[in-house]
C-alpha positions as CSV (number, residue, x, y, z in Angstrom):
1,M,-20.4,4.3,32.6
2,F,-16.7,4.7,33.2
3,L,-14.7,2.7,35.7
4,S,-11.4,4.4,36.3
5,P,-9.0,5.0,39.1
6,P,-8.3,8.7,39.7
7,P,-5.8,9.4,36.9
8,H,-3.4,12.2,36.4
9,Y,-5.4,15.5,37.0
10,T,-8.5,13.8,35.7
11,V,-12.1,14.6,36.1
12,M,-14.0,11.3,36.6
13,F,-17.5,11.4,35.0
14,S,-20.3,9.4,33.6
15,F,-22.5,10.4,30.6
16,T,-24.9,12.0,33.1
17,I,-22.2,14.1,34.7
18,V,-20.8,15.3,31.4
19,S,-24.2,16.8,30.5
20,Q,-24.6,18.4,33.9
21,R,-21.2,19.6,35.2
22,H,-18.3,21.7,34.0
23,L,-15.5,21.1,36.4
24,F,-12.9,21.8,33.7
25,P,-13.1,23.6,30.4
26,F,-12.1,20.2,29.0
27,V,-12.4,16.7,30.3
28,I,-9.9,13.8,30.3
29,V,-11.3,10.4,29.4
30,S,-9.5,7.4,30.7
31,F,-10.2,3.8,29.9
32,Y,-8.9,0.8,31.7
33,P,-10.5,-2.2,29.9
34,L,-8.5,-5.1,31.6
35,F,-10.4,-5.2,34.9
36,P,-12.5,-8.2,35.7
37,F,-15.9,-6.9,34.5
38,A,-15.9,-7.5,30.7
39,N,-19.4,-6.1,30.3
40,Y,-18.0,-2.6,31.2
41,F,-15.7,-2.4,28.2
42,L,-15.9,0.9,26.6
43,P,-18.2,0.7,23.5
44,S,-16.6,0.8,20.2
45,P,-18.6,3.8,18.9
46,L,-17.4,5.8,21.8
47,V,-13.8,4.8,21.2
48,H,-14.2,5.9,17.6
49,F,-15.5,9.3,18.7
50,L,-12.6,9.7,21.1
51,M,-10.1,8.7,18.5
52,S,-11.4,11.4,16.1
53,N,-10.7,13.9,18.9
54,G,-7.1,13.0,19.4
55,W,-7.3,10.1,21.9
56,K,-3.8,9.0,22.8
57,R,-2.7,5.8,24.4
58,E,-0.6,6.4,27.5
59,K,2.7,4.6,28.1
60,K,3.3,2.6,31.3
61,V,-0.3,1.8,32.1
62,P,-1.9,-1.2,30.5
63,C,-4.6,-0.4,27.9
64,V,-5.0,3.2,28.9
65,A,-5.9,6.0,26.6
66,R,-6.9,9.6,27.3
67,T,-7.8,12.7,25.5
68,F,-8.8,16.3,26.1
69,I,-12.3,17.0,24.8
70,T,-14.6,19.9,25.5
71,T,-17.7,19.0,27.4
72,N,-19.8,20.7,24.7
73,K,-18.3,18.4,22.0
74,I,-19.2,15.3,24.1
75,K,-22.7,16.5,24.7
76,A,-23.3,17.1,21.0
77,W,-22.0,13.7,20.2
78,L,-24.2,12.1,22.9
79,K,-27.3,13.8,21.5
80,S,-26.6,12.4,18.1
81,Q,-26.6,8.8,19.3
82,P,-29.7,6.6,19.0
83,W,-29.4,4.6,22.2
84,S,-31.7,4.7,25.2
85,L,-32.0,2.9,28.5
86,P,-35.0,0.6,28.7
87,L,-35.8,1.2,32.3
88,S,-39.5,1.4,32.4
89,A,-40.6,-2.1,31.6
90,S,-38.1,-3.8,34.0
91,T,-38.8,-1.4,36.7
92,M,-42.6,-2.0,36.4
93,R,-42.0,-5.8,36.6
94,F,-40.0,-5.3,39.7
95,L,-42.6,-3.1,41.4
96,L,-45.4,-5.5,40.5
97,L,-43.5,-8.4,42.0
98,Q,-42.8,-6.5,45.2
99,L,-46.5,-5.6,45.4
100,F,-47.4,-9.2,44.9
101,L,-45.1,-10.3,47.7
102,A,-46.6,-7.6,50.0
103,T,-50.1,-8.9,49.2
104,L,-49.1,-12.4,50.1
105,L,-47.7,-11.3,53.4
106,L,-50.7,-9.2,54.2
107,F,-53.2,-12.0,53.7
108,S,-51.1,-14.8,55.1
109,S,-51.1,-16.1,58.6
110,F,-47.4,-16.9,58.3
111,S,-45.2,-15.2,60.8
112,F,-41.5,-14.8,61.1
113,T,-40.0,-15.9,64.4
114,L,-36.5,-15.5,65.7
115,S,-34.8,-18.8,66.7
116,H,-31.2,-19.3,67.8
117,E,-31.3,-22.7,66.0
118,Q,-32.2,-21.6,62.5
119,D,-29.5,-22.4,60.0
120,E,-28.1,-20.4,57.1
121,D,-30.5,-21.9,54.5
122,E,-33.5,-20.4,56.4
123,D,-31.7,-17.1,56.6
124,L,-31.2,-17.1,52.8
125,I,-34.9,-18.1,52.2
126,Y,-35.9,-15.2,54.5
127,L,-33.7,-12.7,52.6
128,Q,-34.8,-14.0,49.2
129,G,-38.4,-13.6,50.2
130,L,-37.9,-10.0,51.2
131,E,-35.5,-9.0,48.4
132,G,-37.7,-10.1,45.5
133,T,-36.4,-10.1,42.0
134,P,-33.6,-7.6,41.4
135,S,-33.9,-5.2,38.5
136,P,-31.6,-6.3,35.7
137,S,-28.6,-4.2,35.0
138,H,-28.8,-1.9,32.0
139,H,-26.2,-1.2,29.4
140,D,-26.3,0.9,26.3
141,D,-27.5,-0.9,23.3
142,F,-24.7,-0.9,20.7
143,S,-26.0,-4.0,18.8
144,D,-26.2,-2.0,15.6
145,Y,-22.6,-1.1,15.7
146,K,-20.4,-2.6,12.9
147,P,-16.6,-2.7,13.2
148,P,-14.9,-0.4,10.6
149,E,-14.0,-1.8,7.3
150,V,-10.2,-2.2,6.9
151,D,-8.1,-2.6,3.8
152,H,-5.0,-4.5,5.1
153,K,-3.3,-5.0,1.7
154,D,-0.3,-2.9,2.6
155,V,0.1,-4.0,6.2
156,V,2.6,-6.8,6.8
157,V,1.5,-9.5,9.3
158,L,4.3,-10.6,11.5
159,K,4.7,-13.8,13.5
160,E,7.5,-15.2,15.6
161,N,9.0,-17.0,12.5
162,N,9.2,-13.9,10.3
163,F,9.6,-11.1,12.7
164,T,13.4,-10.9,12.8
165,D,13.7,-11.3,9.0
166,I,11.3,-8.4,8.2
167,V,12.7,-6.0,10.8
168,N,16.4,-6.7,9.9
169,N,16.1,-6.7,6.1
170,N,14.2,-3.4,5.7
171,R,15.4,0.1,6.4
172,F,12.3,1.4,8.2
173,V,9.7,-0.7,9.9
174,M,6.9,0.3,12.3
175,V,5.4,-2.6,14.3
176,Q,2.1,-2.5,16.0
177,F,1.7,-4.9,18.9
178,Y,-2.0,-5.5,19.2
179,A,-4.7,-7.8,20.6
180,P,-7.7,-8.8,18.4
181,A,-11.2,-7.6,19.3
182,P,-13.0,-7.9,21.7
183,T,-9.9,-7.9,23.9
184,C,-8.7,-4.6,22.6
185,R,-11.5,-2.4,21.1
186,L,-9.0,0.4,20.6
187,C,-7.0,-1.8,18.3
188,E,-10.1,-2.5,16.2
189,V,-10.9,1.3,16.0
190,V,-7.4,2.4,14.9
191,A,-7.0,-0.4,12.3
192,P,-8.3,1.7,9.4
193,D,-5.9,4.6,10.2
194,Y,-3.0,2.3,10.5
195,A,-3.8,0.6,7.2
196,A,-4.2,3.9,5.5
197,A,-0.8,5.1,6.9
198,A,0.8,1.9,5.5
199,T,-0.6,2.6,2.0
200,E,0.6,6.2,2.1
201,L,4.1,5.3,3.2
202,K,4.8,2.2,1.1
203,D,6.3,4.2,-1.7
204,Q,8.9,5.7,0.7
205,N,10.2,2.2,1.6
206,V,8.5,2.2,5.0
207,I,6.9,-1.0,6.2
208,L,4.0,-0.9,8.6
209,A,3.4,-4.3,10.3
210,T,1.2,-5.8,13.0
211,V,1.9,-8.6,15.4
212,D,-0.3,-10.6,17.8
213,D,2.3,-12.6,19.8
214,N,2.6,-12.6,23.5
215,A,6.2,-13.7,23.6
216,L,7.3,-10.9,21.2
217,A,5.2,-8.4,23.2
218,H,7.0,-9.5,26.4
219,Q,10.4,-9.2,24.7
220,F,9.7,-5.6,23.9
221,N,8.2,-4.8,27.3
222,V,4.8,-4.1,25.7
223,Q,2.3,-3.2,28.5
224,A,-0.6,-1.8,26.5
225,F,-2.4,-2.5,23.3
226,P,-1.9,-1.1,20.7
227,T,1.8,-0.2,21.2
228,L,3.8,0.9,18.2
229,H,7.6,0.5,17.9
230,F,9.8,1.9,15.2
231,F,12.9,0.2,13.8
232,I,15.7,1.6,11.6
233,D,18.0,-0.9,9.9
234,G,16.9,-3.6,12.4
235,V,17.7,-1.5,15.4
236,H,14.9,-0.6,17.8
237,Y,14.8,3.2,17.4
238,Q,12.0,4.3,19.8
239,P,8.3,3.7,20.6
240,F,5.7,5.9,19.0
241,Q,3.8,8.0,21.7
242,G,1.6,10.2,19.5
243,S,-2.0,10.2,18.4
244,L,-3.0,7.0,16.6
245,S,-4.6,8.7,13.6
246,K,-3.3,8.2,10.1
247,D,-2.0,11.8,9.8
248,A,-0.2,11.7,13.1
249,I,1.6,8.4,12.3
250,V,2.6,9.5,8.8
251,T,3.9,12.9,10.0
252,W,5.9,11.3,12.8
253,I,7.5,8.7,10.5
254,K,8.3,11.2,7.8
255,K,10.1,13.3,10.4
256,K,12.1,10.3,11.5
257,I,13.2,9.3,8.0
258,G,13.4,12.8,6.4
259,P,16.8,13.8,4.9
260,S,17.0,16.9,7.1
261,L,15.0,17.9,10.2
262,I,16.8,21.2,10.7
263,R,16.2,24.5,8.9
264,N,18.8,26.8,7.6
265,V,18.9,30.5,8.8
266,T,21.0,32.7,6.5
267,T,19.6,36.2,6.9
268,L,18.9,38.6,9.8
269,E,15.3,38.9,8.5
270,E,14.8,35.2,8.8
271,A,16.3,35.2,12.3
272,Q,14.1,38.0,13.5
273,R,11.0,36.3,12.2
274,I,11.6,33.0,13.9
275,L,12.7,34.8,17.1
276,T,9.3,36.5,17.1
277,D,7.1,33.6,16.0
278,Q,8.5,30.5,17.7
279,P,7.6,29.9,21.4
280,R,10.8,27.8,21.7
281,L,13.7,27.0,19.3
282,V,17.1,25.5,19.1
283,L,19.9,27.2,17.1
284,G,23.1,25.5,16.2
285,F,26.0,27.9,15.2
286,L,28.1,25.6,13.0
287,N,31.2,25.6,10.8
288,S,29.2,24.2,7.9
289,L,25.6,23.6,7.0
290,V,26.5,20.1,5.9
291,G,28.7,17.5,7.4
292,P,29.2,15.8,10.8
293,E,28.0,18.8,12.9
294,S,24.8,19.2,11.0
295,E,24.2,15.4,11.0
296,E,24.5,15.3,14.8
297,L,22.1,18.2,15.1
298,A,19.6,16.6,12.8
299,A,19.8,13.3,14.7
300,A,19.0,15.1,18.0
301,A,16.1,16.9,16.2
302,R,14.5,13.5,15.5
303,L,14.2,12.8,19.2
304,E,12.3,16.0,19.9
305,E,8.6,16.3,18.9
306,D,7.8,19.9,20.0
307,V,11.0,22.0,19.4
308,I,12.1,23.3,16.0
309,F,15.8,23.1,15.3
310,Y,17.7,25.7,13.2
311,Q,21.3,26.0,12.0
312,T,23.4,28.9,10.8
313,V,27.0,29.8,9.8
314,N,26.3,33.5,9.8
315,P,27.9,35.4,12.8
316,D,25.3,38.2,12.6
317,V,22.5,35.7,12.9
318,A,24.2,34.0,15.8
319,K,24.5,37.4,17.6
320,L,20.9,38.3,17.1
321,L,19.9,34.9,18.5
322,H,22.1,35.5,21.6
323,I,25.2,33.5,20.7
324,D,28.6,35.2,20.9
325,P,29.7,35.4,17.2
326,D,33.3,34.8,18.3
327,V,32.5,31.6,20.3
328,K,34.2,28.4,19.4
329,R,32.0,26.4,17.0
330,P,29.9,24.4,17.1
331,A,27.8,26.2,19.7
332,L,24.1,25.8,20.5
333,I,21.4,27.7,22.3
334,L,17.8,27.0,23.4
335,I,15.5,30.0,23.4
336,K,12.1,30.2,25.2
337,K,9.6,33.0,25.6
338,E,9.1,32.1,29.3
339,E,11.3,32.9,32.3
340,E,14.9,31.7,31.9
341,K,14.7,32.6,28.2
342,L,18.2,31.5,27.2
343,N,19.9,28.2,27.9
344,H,23.5,27.8,26.4
345,F,24.7,24.3,25.7
346,D,28.1,23.4,27.0
347,G,28.4,19.7,26.4
348,P,29.9,17.5,23.7
349,F,28.3,18.2,20.3
350,V,26.7,14.7,19.9
351,K,23.1,13.6,19.4
352,S,22.5,12.2,22.9
353,A,24.0,15.2,24.8
354,I,22.1,17.7,22.7
355,A,18.8,15.8,23.1
356,D,19.2,15.5,26.8
357,F,20.0,19.2,27.1
358,V,16.9,20.2,25.1
359,F,14.7,17.8,27.0
360,S,15.8,19.1,30.4
361,N,15.4,22.8,29.4
362,K,12.5,23.1,27.0
363,L,9.8,23.6,29.6
364,P,9.6,26.8,31.5
365,L,10.9,26.7,35.1
366,V,7.3,26.9,36.3
367,T,4.3,26.0,34.1
368,V,1.0,27.6,34.7
369,F,-1.7,24.9,34.7
370,N,-4.5,25.5,32.2
371,S,-6.2,23.7,29.3
372,K,-3.4,24.7,26.9
373,S,-0.5,23.6,29.1
374,A,-2.1,20.3,30.3
375,P,-1.1,18.2,27.3
376,S,2.6,19.0,27.6
377,L,2.4,18.0,31.3
378,F,0.4,14.8,30.9
379,Q,2.4,13.5,28.0
380,N,5.9,14.5,29.3
381,A,8.4,11.7,30.1
382,V,9.0,13.4,33.5
383,D,6.0,12.2,35.5
384,R,7.0,13.6,38.9
385,H,5.5,17.0,39.6
386,L,5.7,19.7,42.3
387,L,2.6,21.8,42.3
388,L,2.2,25.3,43.9
389,F,-1.4,26.0,45.0
390,A,-1.8,29.8,45.5
391,T,-4.2,32.6,44.7
392,S,-3.4,35.1,42.0
393,N,-2.5,37.7,44.6
394,E,-0.1,35.3,46.3
395,S,1.6,34.3,43.1
396,A,3.5,37.5,42.6
397,K,5.6,36.7,45.7
398,L,5.7,32.9,45.5
399,I,6.3,32.2,41.8
400,P,9.9,33.7,41.8
401,V,10.7,31.5,44.8
402,F,9.3,28.5,43.0
403,Q,11.2,29.3,39.9
404,E,14.5,29.6,41.8
405,A,14.0,26.2,43.4
406,A,13.0,24.7,40.0
407,K,16.5,25.4,38.6
408,S,17.9,22.5,40.6
409,F,15.5,19.9,39.2
410,K,15.5,20.4,35.4
411,G,14.6,17.1,33.7
412,K,13.8,15.5,37.1
413,L,10.7,17.4,38.2
414,I,8.1,19.6,36.5
415,F,7.1,22.6,38.6
416,I,3.5,23.6,38.1
417,Y,1.5,26.6,39.4
418,V,-2.2,26.2,40.1
419,E,-4.1,29.4,40.4
420,T,-6.6,28.4,43.1
421,D,-9.0,31.3,42.6
422,N,-9.3,30.5,38.9
423,K,-12.8,29.1,38.6
424,D,-12.1,27.3,35.3
425,V,-9.4,24.9,36.6
426,G,-8.2,26.0,40.1
427,T,-11.3,25.0,42.1
428,A,-11.4,21.5,40.5
429,M,-7.7,21.0,41.0
430,V,-7.9,21.9,44.7
431,D,-10.8,19.5,45.2
432,Y,-9.1,16.7,43.3
433,F,-5.9,16.9,45.3
434,G,-7.8,17.5,48.6
435,I,-6.0,20.7,49.3
436,S,-9.2,22.4,50.5
437,N,-9.2,20.5,53.8
438,T,-5.6,21.2,54.7
439,G,-6.0,24.8,56.0
440,S,-5.7,28.2,54.4
441,G,-2.8,29.7,52.6
442,P,-0.6,28.5,49.7
443,K,0.5,24.9,49.5
444,V,3.2,22.9,47.7
445,L,2.3,19.3,46.9
446,A,4.5,16.6,45.3
447,F,2.7,14.2,42.9
448,T,4.0,11.0,41.3
449,G,1.7,11.2,38.4
450,F,-1.3,9.1,37.4
451,F,0.7,5.9,37.3
452,D,0.4,5.4,41.1
453,G,-1.0,8.8,42.2
454,K,1.0,9.3,45.4
455,K,0.9,12.7,47.0
456,F,3.1,14.5,49.5
457,L,2.4,17.8,51.2
458,L,5.1,20.4,52.2
459,D,4.4,21.8,55.7
460,G,5.6,25.2,56.8
461,E,6.8,28.4,55.2
462,L,7.5,28.2,51.4
463,T,11.2,29.2,50.9
464,V,13.7,28.3,48.2
465,D,15.7,26.1,50.6
466,K,12.6,24.3,52.0
467,I,11.2,23.6,48.5
468,K,14.6,22.3,47.3
469,A,14.9,20.1,50.3
470,F,11.4,18.8,49.8
471,G,12.1,18.1,46.1
472,E,15.3,16.2,47.0
473,D,13.4,14.1,49.6
474,F,10.6,13.5,47.0
475,L,13.1,12.1,44.5
476,E,14.7,9.9,47.2
477,D,11.3,8.6,48.4
478,K,11.8,9.9,51.9
479,L,8.5,11.7,52.3
480,K,5.3,10.7,54.2
481,R,2.3,10.3,51.9
482,F,-0.6,12.7,52.1
483,F,-4.1,11.3,51.8
484,K,-7.3,13.2,51.0
485,S,-10.1,13.3,53.6
486,D,-13.5,14.9,54.1
487,P,-14.2,16.2,57.6
488,I,-15.3,13.5,60.1
489,P,-19.1,13.5,60.1
490,K,-20.6,14.9,63.3
491,S,-23.2,12.1,63.4
492,N,-22.6,8.6,62.2
493,D,-25.6,6.6,63.6
494,G,-27.0,5.3,60.3
495,D,-27.1,1.7,59.3
496,V,-24.4,2.4,56.8
497,K,-21.4,4.0,58.5
498,I,-19.7,6.9,56.8
499,V,-15.9,6.5,56.4
500,V,-13.6,9.3,55.5
501,G,-9.8,9.3,55.3
502,K,-9.4,10.7,58.9
503,N,-11.6,8.0,60.6
504,F,-10.7,5.1,58.3
505,E,-8.5,3.4,60.8
506,E,-10.9,3.9,63.7
507,I,-13.8,2.3,61.8
508,V,-12.4,0.0,59.1
509,L,-9.3,-1.2,60.8
510,D,-10.9,-1.8,64.2
511,E,-9.7,-5.4,64.9
512,S,-12.8,-6.2,66.9
513,K,-15.1,-5.7,63.9
514,D,-15.7,-7.4,60.5
515,V,-16.1,-4.5,58.1
516,L,-17.6,-4.4,54.6
517,L,-16.6,-1.2,52.9
518,E,-18.0,0.2,49.6
519,I,-15.8,2.8,47.9
520,Y,-18.0,4.8,45.6
521,S,-18.1,7.8,43.3
522,P,-21.0,10.2,43.7
523,W,-21.7,10.2,40.0
524,C,-21.1,6.6,39.2
525,E,-24.4,5.0,37.8
526,H,-23.5,1.6,39.2
527,C,-22.9,3.1,42.6
528,L,-26.3,4.8,42.5
529,T,-27.9,1.5,41.5
530,L,-26.3,-0.2,44.5
531,V,-27.5,2.3,47.1
532,P,-30.9,0.7,47.9
533,I,-29.5,-2.8,47.9
534,Y,-26.6,-1.8,50.2
535,N,-29.0,0.1,52.5
536,K,-31.2,-3.1,52.7
537,L,-28.2,-5.2,53.6
538,A,-27.2,-2.8,56.4
539,K,-30.7,-2.6,57.7
540,H,-31.0,-6.4,57.9
541,L,-27.6,-6.6,59.7
542,R,-27.8,-3.6,61.9
543,G,-28.4,-5.6,65.1
544,I,-25.1,-7.5,64.8
545,D,-22.5,-5.6,66.9
546,S,-19.5,-7.5,65.4
547,L,-20.4,-6.5,61.8
548,V,-20.0,-3.0,60.2
549,I,-21.5,-2.0,56.8
550,A,-19.7,1.1,55.7
551,K,-19.1,3.3,52.6
552,M,-16.5,5.9,51.6
553,N,-16.5,8.5,48.8
554,G,-13.4,7.4,46.8
555,I,-13.1,10.8,45.0
556,T,-12.6,12.9,48.2
557,N,-11.0,10.4,50.5
558,E,-8.0,8.1,50.4
559,H,-6.2,5.5,52.5
560,P,-3.4,3.1,51.5
561,M,-5.7,0.1,52.4
562,A,-8.5,1.4,50.2
563,K,-7.3,0.5,46.7
564,T,-9.7,0.6,43.9
565,N,-9.7,-0.3,40.2
566,G,-13.1,1.3,39.6
567,Y,-16.4,2.2,41.2
568,P,-18.0,0.8,43.2
569,T,-15.2,-1.3,44.8
570,L,-16.3,-3.5,47.7
571,L,-13.7,-4.7,50.2
572,F,-14.1,-6.9,53.3
573,F,-11.8,-6.4,56.2
574,P,-12.0,-9.4,58.6
575,A,-11.7,-8.9,62.3
576,G,-8.4,-9.7,63.8
577,N,-6.6,-9.6,60.5
578,K,-6.5,-6.0,59.4
579,S,-2.8,-6.0,58.5
580,S,-3.5,-8.3,55.5
581,D,-5.0,-7.2,52.2
582,P,-8.8,-7.0,52.3
583,I,-11.0,-9.5,50.5
584,S,-12.6,-8.2,47.3
585,F,-16.3,-8.8,46.8
586,D,-16.8,-9.8,43.2
587,E,-20.2,-11.6,43.4
588,D,-23.6,-10.5,42.2
589,R,-24.7,-7.3,44.1
590,T,-27.8,-8.7,45.8
591,V,-28.7,-8.8,49.5
592,V,-28.5,-12.6,49.4
593,D,-25.1,-12.7,47.7
594,F,-23.7,-10.1,50.1
595,Y,-25.1,-12.2,53.0
596,K,-23.5,-15.4,51.7
597,F,-20.2,-13.6,51.3
598,L,-20.2,-12.2,54.8
599,K,-21.2,-15.6,56.4
600,K,-18.3,-17.2,54.5
601,H,-15.6,-14.6,55.3
602,A,-16.6,-13.1,58.7
603,S,-14.1,-13.9,61.5
604,I,-16.8,-13.5,64.1
605,P,-19.8,-15.8,63.5
606,F,-23.2,-14.1,63.5
607,K,-26.9,-14.8,63.3
608,L,-29.4,-12.9,61.2
609,Q,-32.0,-11.2,63.4
610,K,-35.3,-11.6,61.6
611,A,-38.5,-9.7,62.0
612,T,-40.6,-10.9,65.0
613,S,-44.0,-10.4,63.5
614,T,-46.0,-10.2,60.3
615,S,-46.4,-6.5,60.6
616,D,-42.7,-6.0,60.9
617,A,-42.1,-8.1,57.8
618,I,-44.7,-6.2,55.9
619,S,-43.0,-3.0,57.0
620,D,-39.7,-4.3,55.8
621,V,-41.2,-5.0,52.4
622,K,-42.8,-1.7,52.1
623,D,-39.5,0.0,52.9
624,E,-37.9,-2.0,50.1
625,L,-40.6,-1.0,47.7
């Protein structure tokens, strides 16, 4: 159901898996609609359901969105849907046809003979006769779905000829870069919320506009649809990265245009309350609650979505909140409940410096990975992470070491602790990153995030100096990549060879062999459908020494030559040319089409070895049935 590369700490799943497995207490849905298979676009009803649960478009990656949804909530939604898969009729037709072919073979005096002079047409006729009519692919029936009704009366439509005038001549303008359906189903789904936000904000002199123009999208480096950009007085202020719901858009814009984004603290009672209630806060100790200092603080507050800013002129309040009352004003402090609770600002009291300081220090030195902390990690602008994998018993000794190393990488790397013996998240994280096959004991792994998913493993003892050196090498791209791998199978004598990360080069990159490799996911419905077809192909070709039919579990194994945009991915590696990129198989997934593809691209010519008797042919057909 879902075609998706392994994204950032994701659990890949189909509808079937969601109802059967609980790898996380939440799941992360990722959608990449711009791959070649248009029929696999995520259905609009599902998009609408995800949107109602806080689906957020990710930056950097084209047309990606993700959300955190409990598996129970997904199961409840699935049960409420009317669709079903019409498998029985087509399956019956397929079986009847196969039985008919078997009957013809049984009562026919025709026999298959092997001849070195038979050409490719005869090979194809032979395969077509054995293969029969393939079962049609099945997709969920969403024919009754109707796009949401949208009242666009308050949304301004921009084009190249009016874009500059509208943006420059209005104080506040939000522009949604979009693509019309069916290219972007998410754009269709969020349209009602965007239009409702435009209506609510029109009385506050805020314009919400849309534009469908490739040249303008390129000018603003738009890499995903929909993308929202905010302009103030004609100046591009910043992109919108929040939820695409009406309330989220309205709240975000009101914060950006509000007269004041900072709260005054005048009494000790107020100071004690916020110190107790807020997980993190910024306090400015100013000379005046109005004027240039307050304006700079407010401007910095607009750039931070998840930290509350306060200001005071009361020395007693400042003292309670850990600022020296005799310090030269303006002064500023960031207070957190986690380790390294206090961060004192010592830079110039200007918007950019204050914002950079808060951004670099607002997270704890080490974040414990769980369902609550995951959003702050996934949606953070810092997408390079160092992960400590250790048991709860090991953490008491190692977390202080990890925290000390983290002090040197504020704003550059996020340090994350994964409790490996935590059944809710630890086991799944260990499996996803392939740590379970790297030996016992705690591990530190560097991760470049879901954008390219590169991993690097720290070998040896975990000390502050070694972790710091590892982090520096990570930032400077000096590390050797780590690839996941299952153990090499003890026996590999089947028609379809089993490839894992550790034997990839031995099997797939063998220059003396033409190799067709399927990269699959164990719970991918399309992969399961392909299994009997792929097995038939391998059976028909098993006598050809120069040709290898192989498969690899793409969830638990990796290799730099095994790049995939979804499952299944089929790659062909020609003999004598393994240094070049493999050839993708994008044809119909039938035995005949696989055979045509292999005959066309194989470096080493081969002949199909056909059955030598009627009984052998009948046996083949029975196997296929």
